[in-house]
N, C-alpha and C positions, 0 to 999 in steps of 0.2 A: 667767556661770559664778559659782556660789556655794560658799564654803566654810565649814563649820561647825566651831567651835573651842569646845571645852567644857573648863572648869577650876573647880574649888572650887564646884561647884553653879551656876555662871555659863555663859552660852551667848552667843557672838559669832558672827554671820554676816557673812562679808566677801563683798561682791558686787563682781565685777570685770566692767566693762562696757566696750564700745566702740561708739559709735554713728557710722556713716559720714557724711561731710559730704554735703550736698545743697542745691540750690537751689530745689527744689520743695517748697512747704509741705505737700503731701499726703504726701510721703515723710517729711518731718521729723515730721509728726503721727503717722503710723503707727508709726515707731520710738519715739516718746516715750510713747505710748498703751501699747505693748507692754512698755516698761520700767516705766511705771506700775502696770500689772497684775501684772507679775512681783513687783515690791516689795511691793505690797498681799498678793498671794497668800502671800508668805513671811512677812509679819507675821500673818497670819491662822492660818498653820499653827504658827507659833512665837511666840506672843505674849509669852513669857518672854525672848527673844533680843533682844541688842542688836544693831543694824543699822549697817553700814559700807560705803558705796557709794563706789567709786573707779574711775577710768579715764579714757580719752580720749573725751569726750562731744562734741567739736567745737561746744561752745557758748561763746558770748562775751557776758558779762553786763555789759560797760561799766564806767566807773569807780566807780559807786555803784548803790544800790538805787533811789533816787528818780528817777535818770535812765532807768533800765531800765523802772520802773513808768510813768514818763510816756509813754516812747516807744510802748510796747505795751498801755497802759491797763490795767495790773495793779493788782490790790488789795493795798494795803500790808500787809505782815505786821506785826503788833503786837509791840512789844518786851515780852518777858515776863521777870519777875525770878524769882529762886531756881532758876535752872537747874543750878547748881553749879559754872559757869565763867563769867567775864566776857567774853562775845563782843563784840568791838568792832564798831562801824558798818561794815559791809563797805566797803572801799575797794580799788580795783585799778589798775594800771599800764596795763592795756589798757582804751583809752578807746572801743572800738567795741563795739557790742551787736548781735546778730542774733537772728533769730527762735528759733533753738535755745536761746539764752539765756533767753528769755522762757518757753519750755517747761520749762527746769530751774528757773526760779522757781516755775512752777505745780506742779512735781513736789515741790518742797520743802514747799509748802503741803499738798498732798494726802496725802502720806507722813509729815509731821512730821519732816523732816530739816533739818539745818542744814549749810551750807556752810562749810567751814575757811579756804578761799582768801580772803585778804584781810580775815579776821575775828578773827586771833590776832595777838598780841604779835610772834611770830617771823616772821610773813608779813604785815606790814602797811606800806604797802599790798600788796596781792597781787601777786606777781612773775609774770613770763612764764614759761610752761611749753613754749612751741613756739618754737624758733628756726630759721628758714630764710632763707638769703641775707641780705637787709638788713631783713627783716620779723620782727615778734616779736608773740605774742599769748598769751592765756591760754585753753587749749582743755582741760587736764586738771584734774579736780576731785576732791576728797575730801569726802563728806558723812557726817554721823553722826547717829544718833538722840539724843533728848533724855537718855535714861538713860546714854548713853555720855559725855556732855559733862565729868562731874566728874572722870573718869580721865584726861583729855587733859593731858599734860605738855608737849608742843610739836608743832608742825606747821611743816614746813620745805620749800622746794624747793631741792633739792641741786644744786650747779653742776657736774654731770657730764654732758658732752654727747658720748654715745657715738652717738646718732642726731639727729634733730631734735626730739625731745621730752626735757624734763627730768624726772627722777624725784621724785616726792613722797615725803616722809619724815613718819610719824606715830608719836610716842612715847606709849604708854597705860600708865598705872600701874593694873595690875589685880590682880596678885598680892600679897596682904597678907602672907604669910609670907616671910620672909627667907630667901634660898637663897644659901648661899656658893658662889662661882664661882671656878675656878681661874684665877689671875692669868695663866698662860701661855696659856688659852684666850682670855682677854680681850685680850692681846696679839695672838694670832693673827687674831681677828675685826677688830682694829683695823688690822692690815697688809692684810687681804683688802679692806677698805673703800677702801684706796688704790688697790687693783688693780681696782676695779669696773670692768667692760667688757663690751661685746656679744660673745658667742660665735657663731660662724656654726654653725648646725646642719647636720647631714648624716646620712646613712643609717649611715656608719661609726660616727659619734659616739653615734647612737641605739643601736646594737648593742652599743657597749662599755659604755654605762650599764646596758643590760638584763642584762648578764652580771654586774654588781655587785648590782643591786636584789634578784634572788631570793634571794641569800645573806644579806639583811637581814630579820630577823624584825620586819617593819614593823607587825604586829598586836599585838605585845606590849605596848608602852608606850601609844600613841595610844588603843587600845581599853579599856585597863584603867582601871578606876575610880581616882580620886585616893587614896581611902582604902586601896587594896591596894598602892601603891608610893609611895615617897617622891619629892618633887619633884626631888631630885638625879638619879635614875635616868632620867627622860625627857630631862634636859638633857645628861647624859653620852651617852645613846643617839644623840641628834641631833648632838651634837658630833662623834662618831666617824663618823656617816654623812656629815656635811659634809666632814670631812677626806678621806674616801674619794672624794668627788665632785669636790673642789677641782681635781685635774689636768684634769678633763673639762669643768667649767663655768666656769673662770676662765681668765685669759690667764698664769697663772703658768708651767705648763709648755707652753704651746701652742708649737708650731714655727713660726716666722714664715717665710714664703716670701719670697725675694727677687725672684721673678718677678712682674712686674707686668702688668697687663691690656694685650693687644695694642693696644687702642684708645688707651692712653697709657702706652707702655713708658717714657717720660721720667718718669713721676711717681713719683719714688723716695722715700727716707726723708727727704730735706731738705724735699720738697713737703709730705709728711705732716706734719712738724714745723711748717712755717710755716702750714699750714692749721689745725692745732690752736691755734696761738697766736692766729690771726685769730679762732676760736670763742670762745676765752676772753676776748678783748678785747671781742668784741661782747656776750657775756652780761654782762660788768662794766659796760659802757656802758648797756646796757638796764635793769639792776637797780639803778643808781645815779642814776636820774633824768635820764639823758642830760646828765651834766655836760660842761663844756668840756675838762677834762682827759682824761677817759675818751673823748672824741670825737677828740681829738688822737691818743691812743694807738691808737685804732681805725683812723684813717687811716694811721699809720705801720705798723701789722702789715698792713693791705689793701695798701699800696705794696710792703711786702716780700714778701708772697705772690706778687703779680702779677711783680715781678722775679724771683724764684726760678723761677717757671713759665717765664717767657720765656727765662732762661738755660739751663734745662734742655731746652727745646725746641730751642734753637739747637744745643746739644751733641749732641743726638740726631741731628739732621740733618747735622751735620758727620761725625759717626761713621758714619752710614748711607752717605754719599757716599764716604767712604774705604773702607768695606767693599765698595762696589760698584765702585770703581776697582780694588781689589786682585783682586777676582773676574774682572774683565775682563782685568787683565795676566796673571793666572795661566790664562786661557782655561778657566775653570770655568762652564760654561752653566747646570748645576743651580744653583750658588750665586748665579749672576747673576740668573737669572730668578725665583728665590726671594725675592730682595731686591726686585726690580721688583713682583712680586705683592703683597708686604707693603705697599709704598708706595701701591699701587692701591686698597688696602683690601678685596681679595677673599681675603685670606688665603692660607695656604700650600696649594697643590695639587700632588698628585703629577705627575710628567711621564711620561705614558703613552706618548709618541712623540715622537721627535726627527728632525730632518732631518740626514741623514748628509752627510759632506764631498762625496760625488760628486753628490749632488743639487744642492748649493750650486754 
């Protein structure tokens, strides 16, 4: 997917990409060749545009460029001067390199793009972007063209773990004209940053958002030339749009359900808190060079998480037996067999036929 952003006579094309993992070189080559063609076609169609490519590429480039080049017999890229930004010699915490990583290096050479992971002051050496279980790797990347390099202010990997991938943050200085922003709006944005989270999509949510969007004159400001409206107008426009979407796209007004999955009814809020603390400890340990202090903290959080789970499981079993005993004493066959059915993992099934007392 590509998004075209125009301002003050400039043009930025943001390419969002996902390449699936594969163990077959033929599949990897096919996916990367399609991406190379796509990027080159955009460059030919929009020669004046600056390109930014970002996404989950499932590529691992190893600790540095020389080791990647030596492993896959790649041609070293010459260090160029005068690019407008001092890119550091790339270094990463992920010590593993795969074939997709070599294709990423070839893509950079063919399309004249530069990877920011592990090449900027704010992300040196390049941090992990994928956290799962006890493993961590760098799979998500952000690449920019040469003309965009002078405008880069910062590139960071944010420590927000809503799923198993960490978000990438890029700050670009592009607007030369100063725009006064409402301090209240800045405070609102800062507060929403702290509430960043993944929202579960549903048909109901989709319908509710569609009810809002037709009321918004979305063509007024994005399509209007800059010389026909001040820079303050689109900022106010989008600020109001964001405020209307906040209840639907953030967790601010989300109604949390206290009903947990049937497969894990014991996994309550205490378990969720313990799991979140464990994830934070693992990210801290991975991004601080695997120090002894962070490792001890990780072990403590892991032990606490396991103890919490075991305790909740035992409490759930004890409560289930008490409920089963009460159903038996009350001679309530419907409740009794409902509990037994849940424990057998078959789910709750309606009682269509029962054995009458005379038959017994």
